[in-house]
Residue, then its C-alpha position, 0 to 999 in steps of 0.5 A: m171239667k178237666l175231662l172235657f178240656t182234655l177231650l177238646v184239646l185232643l180234638i184240636p189240630p196241633l197248631i191250634a192247640s199250640q196257639i191256645v197254649a201260647q195265649t192261656t198258659n201263664n204258669r212258670t216252671n223252674a229250671t236250671v240252666v245247663v248252657a246257652d247254645d246260641g243267642d236264642t237257644v238254651r239247654v236247661n234241666r227241668g225236673g231232672q230232664v235236660i231239654t232244649v228251649r227255644l226263646a220265644c218271640i225273638d231271633a238271634p244270629e247263628i254262631g258263625e254269622p255276624q254278631g252270632s258269637q256276641s249274642a250267644e255270649r251275652l245270653r250266657q252272661l244273662i243266664p250262666r250255667n246253674t242259674v235257676v230260671q223260670l219258663r213260661t211256655a209259649s208254644i211247642g215247636r217242631y220235634n216237640q221243642l219247647v218254645a218259652e219266655v225265660y225269666r230270671n229274677g222276674a225279668s224276661v231274658n228274651l226281652q232283654m236280648v232284644q232291648e240290647g240289640r242282641a236279638i230281633v223280634d220274630r214277628r212270625l211267632l209273636y202270638g206267643c207273647m201277645a201280653t207283652r207284644d207292644r213292649y217287644l216292639d218298643v224296645e226293638q225300635v229303640a235298639r234300632q234307633r240307637r244302633l245297638a249290637l246287631w243294628s250297628r252294622t252299616n246295613p242292619v236290615v240284612a244283618l241276620n239273614e245274610r245266609n239266605d241273601t234275603p232281608i232280615y224281615t222277609i217273612q213268607m207264611v201261608y195262612p188258611c184265611d182271608l186277610t179281611l177276616g171278620g171285616d174289622c180291617p181293610e185289605r192288607t198286603s202283609f202279615l205284619e200289616m194285618v197283625e198291627c191292625d188286628p193283633e188277634w188275627d193270627r190267633e183267631c184264624p183257624y187251620e182248618s179245611g175250607r179256608r183259602l190259602i194265601e201267601v203273605t210276605d213282609s220285605a225290608s221296605d216295611y221297616p224304614 
């Protein structure tokens, strides 16, 4: 059985494989914090090897951007140097970087950063946290309503993406499948609308030849 599974994984394109990892891997591995580089990136020692971990399903401003230093400092407070944390792999990113949910004492640090308004939900990669997807969206909504941290700005919608002069929630992605995949949802015009209609859509839509490419974009107008 292990041999069969290994062969199947080798035959699956890398992106599909990463999505499978995101949906099926519930195991958590221990690691020791070295340092949080910013609000959504941390270096840890896992098994004697120092690796960089991108916090799954969230996005925080870069150092030097509005609220960037505060987000980084808050993450350092939540997981100080030498803290033992648990990592739940969500996917493998570019350059083989680990993308994971980070837990301390059983609580998700990723989720807490969103809850405190120190980060936003990254809807482009939310498939990596499907089991807690609704929780992420709920705590973000509360943080926005309370104007916490990032949301305290006069125009919080553009708080994180001023570097590109584009709204915070502008998402431009190319998906090789039709928005009406499976016939379960009426025609949608954006990635967000489709995932809200069918949370499994972005996972079930395979990256394979023969599907037509479409570009979907979410703009700030989707977030009143």
